[in-house]
C-alpha atoms as a printed R data frame, in Angstrom:
    type eleno elety resid chain resno       x       y       z
1   ATOM     1    CA   MET     A     1  38.277 135.637 117.448
2   ATOM     2    CA   SER     A     2  38.585 137.052 120.333
3   ATOM     3    CA   GLY     A     3  41.290 135.874 122.385
4   ATOM     4    CA   LYS     A     4  42.654 133.488 119.610
5   ATOM     5    CA   LYS     A     5  46.392 134.707 117.017
6   ATOM     6    CA   LEU     A     6  45.135 134.449 113.829
7   ATOM     7    CA   THR     A     7  47.596 132.127 111.677
8   ATOM     8    CA   ARG     A     8  48.719 132.659 108.497
9   ATOM     9    CA   LEU     A     9  46.261 131.267 106.391
10  ATOM    10    CA   GLN     A    10  42.971 134.008 108.259
11  ATOM    11    CA   VAL     A    11  44.898 137.011 107.439
12  ATOM    12    CA   ILE     A    12  46.237 135.892 103.880
13  ATOM    13    CA   LEU     A    13  42.099 134.839 102.763
14  ATOM    14    CA   TYR     A    14  41.547 138.592 104.992
15  ATOM    15    CA   MET     A    15  43.765 139.907 102.709
16  ATOM    16    CA   ASP     A    16  42.086 137.714  99.202
17  ATOM    17    CA   SER     A    17  38.625 138.236 100.145
18  ATOM    18    CA   LYS     A    18  39.689 142.355 100.809
19  ATOM    19    CA   LEU     A    19  40.563 142.197  96.905
20  ATOM    20    CA   LYS     A    20  37.338 140.423  96.517
21  ATOM    21    CA   CYS     A    21  35.085 142.732  98.273
22  ATOM    22    CA   GLU     A    22  37.266 145.586  98.878
23  ATOM    23    CA   THR     A    23  35.528 147.164 102.235
24  ATOM    24    CA   GLN     A    24  36.844 146.294 104.911
25  ATOM    25    CA   ILE     A    25  34.307 144.561 106.725
26  ATOM    26    CA   ALA     A    26  32.787 142.712 103.695
27  ATOM    27    CA   ALA     A    27  35.771 140.886 104.130
28  ATOM    28    CA   SER     A    28  36.765 140.268 107.292
29  ATOM    29    CA   ALA     A    29  32.729 138.745 107.670
30  ATOM    30    CA   ARG     A    30  33.903 136.720 104.366
31  ATOM    31    CA   THR     A    31  36.657 135.228 106.247
32  ATOM    32    CA   GLY     A    32  35.579 135.672 110.097
33  ATOM    33    CA   VAL     A    33  38.183 137.868 111.557
34  ATOM    34    CA   SER     A    34  36.748 140.830 113.559
35  ATOM    35    CA   ILE     A    35  36.935 143.992 112.727
36  ATOM    36    CA   SER     A    36  40.036 145.325 115.092
37  ATOM    37    CA   SER     A    37  42.122 142.447 114.100
38  ATOM    38    CA   ALA     A    38  41.186 143.887 110.502
39  ATOM    39    CA   TYR     A    39  42.470 146.913 111.048
40  ATOM    40    CA   ARG     A    40  45.615 145.774 112.794
41  ATOM    41    CA   MET     A    41  45.654 143.659 109.639
42  ATOM    42    CA   ASP     A    42  45.957 146.197 107.234
43  ATOM    43    CA   LYS     A    43  48.268 148.123 109.109
44  ATOM    44    CA   GLY     A    44  50.448 145.801 109.282
45  ATOM    45    CA   LYS     A    45  50.701 144.954 112.726
46  ATOM    46    CA   ILE     A    46  48.715 141.241 112.213
47  ATOM    47    CA   THR     A    47  51.162 138.522 109.744
48  ATOM    48    CA   GLY     A    48  50.009 135.631 111.734
49  ATOM    49    CA   ASP     A    49  54.579 135.111 111.853
50  ATOM    50    CA   ARG     A    50  54.664 131.701 114.164
51  ATOM    51    CA   ARG     A    51  56.890 133.624 116.937
52  ATOM    52    CA   GLU     A    52  60.857 131.574 116.742
53  ATOM    53    CA   ILE     A    53  61.577 129.831 119.753
54  ATOM    54    CA   SER     A    54  65.380 130.571 120.982
55  ATOM    55    CA   TRP     A    55  64.948 128.673 123.986
56  ATOM    56    CA   GLN     A    56  64.917 125.126 125.064
57  ATOM    57    CA   THR     A    57  61.288 123.792 125.692
58  ATOM    58    CA   ARG     A    58  62.296 120.623 126.907
59  ATOM    59    CA   GLU     A    59  65.236 118.726 128.756
60  ATOM    60    CA   ASP     A    60  67.987 117.220 125.827
61  ATOM    61    CA   PRO     A    61  67.974 113.239 127.000
62  ATOM    62    CA   PHE     A    62  71.087 113.397 125.814
63  ATOM    63    CA   ALA     A    63  71.787 115.957 128.334
64  ATOM    64    CA   GLY     A    64  74.104 113.213 130.693
65  ATOM    65    CA   ALA     A    65  76.081 111.073 128.034
66  ATOM    66    CA   TRP     A    66  76.976 114.429 125.416
67  ATOM    67    CA   GLN     A    67  79.708 114.978 126.722
68  ATOM    68    CA   SER     A    68  81.320 112.163 128.530
69  ATOM    69    CA   VAL     A    69  81.035 109.812 125.580
70  ATOM    70    CA   ILE     A    70  79.266 110.992 122.718
71  ATOM    71    CA   LEU     A    71  81.290 114.534 121.973
72  ATOM    72    CA   PRO     A    72  84.399 112.918 121.981
73  ATOM    73    CA   GLU     A    73  83.697 109.978 119.330
74  ATOM    74    CA   ILE     A    74  82.284 112.681 117.316
75  ATOM    75    CA   GLU     A    75  85.201 114.232 117.746
76  ATOM    76    CA   LYS     A    76  87.232 111.345 116.913
77  ATOM    77    CA   HIS     A    77  84.890 110.285 114.458
78  ATOM    78    CA   PRO     A    78  83.100 113.815 113.275
79  ATOM    79    CA   ASN     A    79  80.654 111.136 110.697
80  ATOM    80    CA   LEU     A    80  79.344 108.964 112.542
81  ATOM    81    CA   LEU     A    81  75.886 108.727 112.147
82  ATOM    82    CA   ALA     A    82  73.200 109.175 114.672
83  ATOM    83    CA   ILE     A    83  71.861 105.331 114.205
84  ATOM    84    CA   THR     A    84  75.404 104.432 114.455
85  ATOM    85    CA   ILE     A    85  75.730 106.545 118.154
86  ATOM    86    CA   LEU     A    86  72.312 105.995 119.594
87  ATOM    87    CA   GLU     A    87  72.881 101.524 119.346
88  ATOM    88    CA   PHE     A    88  75.966 101.940 120.761
89  ATOM    89    CA   LEU     A    89  74.146 103.725 123.301
90  ATOM    90    CA   GLN     A    90  71.569 101.549 123.578
91  ATOM    91    CA   GLU     A    91  74.028  99.365 123.997
92  ATOM    92    CA   LYS     A    92  75.782 101.173 126.624
93  ATOM    93    CA   PHE     A    93  72.377 102.370 128.778
94  ATOM    94    CA   PRO     A    94  69.697  99.788 128.678
95  ATOM    95    CA   GLY     A    95  66.736 101.089 128.706
96  ATOM    96    CA   GLU     A    96  67.453 104.630 128.386
97  ATOM    97    CA   TYR     A    97  68.392 105.906 124.458
98  ATOM    98    CA   PRO     A    98  64.671 104.479 122.354
99  ATOM    99    CA   ASP     A    99  64.738 104.296 119.516
100 ATOM   100    CA   LYS     A   100  62.320 107.556 119.119
101 ATOM   101    CA   LEU     A   101  65.032 109.824 120.332
102 ATOM   102    CA   LEU     A   102  66.710 109.244 116.704
103 ATOM   103    CA   ARG     A   103  65.893 112.805 115.529
104 ATOM   104    CA   THR     A   104  66.540 114.647 118.132
105 ATOM   105    CA   LEU     A   105  70.633 112.863 118.374
106 ATOM   106    CA   GLN     A   106  70.112 113.904 114.278
107 ATOM   107    CA   ARG     A   107  69.390 117.514 115.174
108 ATOM   108    CA   LYS     A   108  71.456 117.760 117.598
109 ATOM   109    CA   LEU     A   109  74.230 115.846 115.854
110 ATOM   110    CA   LYS     A   110  74.005 118.524 112.766
111 ATOM   111    CA   LYS     A   111  73.948 121.418 114.859
112 ATOM   112    CA   TRP     A   112  77.399 120.622 116.528
113 ATOM   113    CA   ARG     A   113  78.679 119.830 112.547
114 ATOM   114    CA   VAL     A   114  77.293 123.471 111.636
115 ATOM   115    CA   LEU     A   115  79.394 124.872 114.965
116 ATOM   116    CA   TYR     A   116  81.678 122.570 115.740
117 ATOM   117    CA   GLY     A   117  83.076 120.303 113.216
118 ATOM   118    CA   PRO     A   118  85.514 120.142 110.130
119 ATOM   119    CA   LYS     A   119  85.410 122.173 107.583
120 ATOM   120    CA   LYS     A   120  84.837 121.710 103.935
121 ATOM   121    CA   ASP     A   121  86.202 122.285 101.203
122 ATOM   122    CA   VAL     A   122  84.680 125.117  98.597
123 ATOM   123    CA   ILE     A   123  84.540 123.661  95.051
124 ATOM   124    CA   PHE     A   124  84.061 125.507  92.462
125 ATOM   125    CA   ASN     A   125  82.799 123.089  89.205
126 ATOM   126    CA   GLN     A   126  83.726 124.846  85.522
127 ATOM   127    CA   GLU     A   127  80.780 123.699  83.737
128 ATOM   128    CA   HIS     A   128  81.033 123.499  80.064
129 ATOM   129    CA   PHE     A   129  78.571 123.946  76.833
130 ATOM   130    CA   PRO     A   130  78.822 123.073  73.728
131 ATOM   131    CA   GLY     A   131  81.070 125.949  71.488
132 ATOM   132    CA   ARG     A   132  81.702 128.602  74.043
133 ATOM   133    CA   ILE     A   133  85.110 128.821  75.318
134 ATOM   134    CA   GLY     A   134  88.460 126.983  73.462
135 ATOM   135    CA   ILE     A   135  91.437 127.243  75.815
136 ATOM   136    CA   SER     A   136  95.736 127.118  74.244
137 ATOM   137    CA   ASP     A   137  99.032 127.529  76.158
138 ATOM   138    CA   PHE     A   138 102.510 125.677  76.166
139 ATOM   139    CA   THR     A   139 103.278 122.343  76.828
140 ATOM   140    CA   LYS     A   140 106.907 120.719  77.414
141 ATOM   141    CA   LEU     A   141 107.045 116.684  77.144
142 ATOM   142    CA   LYS     A   142 109.206 116.019  80.598
143 ATOM   143    CA   GLY     A   143 110.863 112.956  80.160
144 ATOM   144    CA   ILE     A   144 111.397 112.819  75.965
145 ATOM   145    CA   THR     A   145 115.353 114.598  74.714
146 ATOM   146    CA   ILE     A   146 114.177 113.860  70.409
147 ATOM   147    CA   THR     A   147 117.248 114.439  68.786
148 ATOM   148    CA   ILE     A   148 118.424 115.461  64.604
149 ATOM   149    CA   ARG     A   149 121.318 114.649  63.497
150 ATOM   150    CA   GLY     A   150 122.297 113.174  67.228
151 ATOM   151    CA   GLN     A   151 121.599 117.260  68.076
152 ATOM   152    CA   ASN     A   152 118.863 118.039  70.384
153 ATOM   153    CA   PHE     A   153 115.719 119.008  69.180
154 ATOM   154    CA   ASP     A   154 114.405 122.658  71.057
155 ATOM   155    CA   HIS     A   155 111.667 122.874  70.803
156 ATOM   156    CA   ILE     A   156 107.839 122.909  73.143
157 ATOM   157    CA   PHE     A   157 104.394 122.646  72.044
158 ATOM   158    CA   TYR     A   158 101.228 124.742  71.604
159 ATOM   159    CA   HIS     A   159  98.314 122.981  72.895
160 ATOM   160    CA   PHE     A   160  94.382 123.718  71.716
161 ATOM   161    CA   ARG     A   161  91.402 122.494  73.774
162 ATOM   162    CA   LEU     A   162  88.079 122.657  73.631
163 ATOM   163    CA   GLY     A   163  86.404 122.796  76.646
164 ATOM   164    CA   TYR     A   164  82.975 121.855  75.993
165 ATOM   165    CA   SER     A   165  84.613 118.257  73.653
166 ATOM   166    CA   GLY     A   166  88.544 117.783  74.842
167 ATOM   167    CA   TRP     A   167  89.645 117.665  71.422
168 ATOM   168    CA   SER     A   168  92.896 118.673  70.610
169 ATOM   169    CA   PHE     A   169  95.042 120.061  68.683
170 ATOM   170    CA   LEU     A   170  99.088 119.955  69.100
171 ATOM   171    CA   LYS     A   171 101.515 121.898  67.440
172 ATOM   172    CA   VAL     A   172 105.807 121.554  67.479
173 ATOM   173    CA   VAL     A   173 107.164 125.472  68.072
174 ATOM   174    CA   GLN     A   174 110.873 125.143  67.511
175 ATOM   175    CA   GLY     A   175 111.782 127.337  70.403
176 ATOM   176    CA   GLY     A   176 110.247 128.684  73.470
177 ATOM   177    CA   GLU     A   177 106.962 130.419  74.029
178 ATOM   178    CA   SER     A   178 105.646 133.693  71.317
179 ATOM   179    CA   TYR     A   179 102.716 135.927  70.144
180 ATOM   180    CA   THR     A   180 103.565 135.130  67.371
181 ATOM   181    CA   ALA     A   181 103.466 130.955  68.052
182 ATOM   182    CA   LEU     A   182 100.396 131.777  69.554
183 ATOM   183    CA   ALA     A   183  98.720 132.931  67.014
184 ATOM   184    CA   GLU     A   184 100.213 130.703  64.188
185 ATOM   185    CA   GLY     A   185  99.020 128.080  66.660
186 ATOM   186    CA   LEU     A   186  95.592 128.998  66.333
187 ATOM   187    CA   GLN     A   187  95.104 130.237  63.410
188 ATOM   188    CA   GLU     A   188  96.223 126.382  62.510
189 ATOM   189    CA   ALA     A   189  94.191 124.899  65.470
190 ATOM   190    CA   LEU     A   190  91.097 127.060  63.930
191 ATOM   191    CA   TRP     A   191  91.682 125.416  60.817
192 ATOM   192    CA   ARG     A   192  91.977 122.169  61.391
193 ATOM   193    CA   LEU     A   193  88.826 122.701  63.872
194 ATOM   194    CA   GLY     A   194  86.025 124.081  61.130
195 ATOM   195    CA   GLY     A   195  84.562 126.754  63.075
196 ATOM   196    CA   SER     A   196  86.035 129.304  66.559
197 ATOM   197    CA   PRO     A   197  84.345 129.134  69.559
198 ATOM   198    CA   GLN     A   198  83.161 132.181  70.918
199 ATOM   199    CA   GLU     A   199  85.782 132.930  73.140
200 ATOM   200    CA   HIS     A   200  89.473 131.865  73.561
201 ATOM   201    CA   ARG     A   201  91.626 132.171  76.717
202 ATOM   202    CA   THR     A   202  94.877 131.379  77.172
203 ATOM   203    CA   ASP     A   203  97.172 132.010  80.437
204 ATOM   204    CA   SER     A   204  98.193 129.867  82.733
205 ATOM   205    CA   LEU     A   205  95.567 126.901  82.157
206 ATOM   206    CA   SER     A   206  98.556 123.773  82.569
207 ATOM   207    CA   ALA     A   207  98.635 123.005  78.847
208 ATOM   208    CA   ALA     A   208  95.254 123.609  77.882
209 ATOM   209    CA   PHE     A   209  94.083 121.098  80.921
210 ATOM   210    CA   LYS     A   210  96.973 118.672  80.180
211 ATOM   211    CA   ILE     A   211  97.516 116.470  77.621
């Protein structure tokens, strides 16, 4: 094996053979590598990993059109597909951009979007499970006035909701928010529910995910 680079597969086979045969000589003979290579593998000097190439190995086929044609278009329309751009180039420059360059253009666009493309929104999706959580909040009915004998009825609603199923309970509360109103509302909600979730949360929950 002198003069040849060892592959990752050869290194794996050598290590496996050494575990089975125990001796370095037997393992190297079974794998077909030299004793010196086996010695370097044991020392961790040979891993068989491919060396990463940080330079361009061939001329960029889109160099002539990138700054003047492609870049202005993707800056205006960042979601343009590579096939759309390639078809445009083929129409504008007949014979210069064959179909086989599609994959190259896709990689080039992907790199540009990572480095210079528009920022993506970060979304943390809420995932709910049966019986896991119940939430409480207080809310008012907007744009609705309730009167009793001609007098405005000052009140709010206590709202309880299960996160997974959406089952809800409403209780009319005279006056404003208070611990007493919360405790009474939660007690009645759980009594109607016939059970209790593992967790209960309250405070600024947008009327328990809005009515």
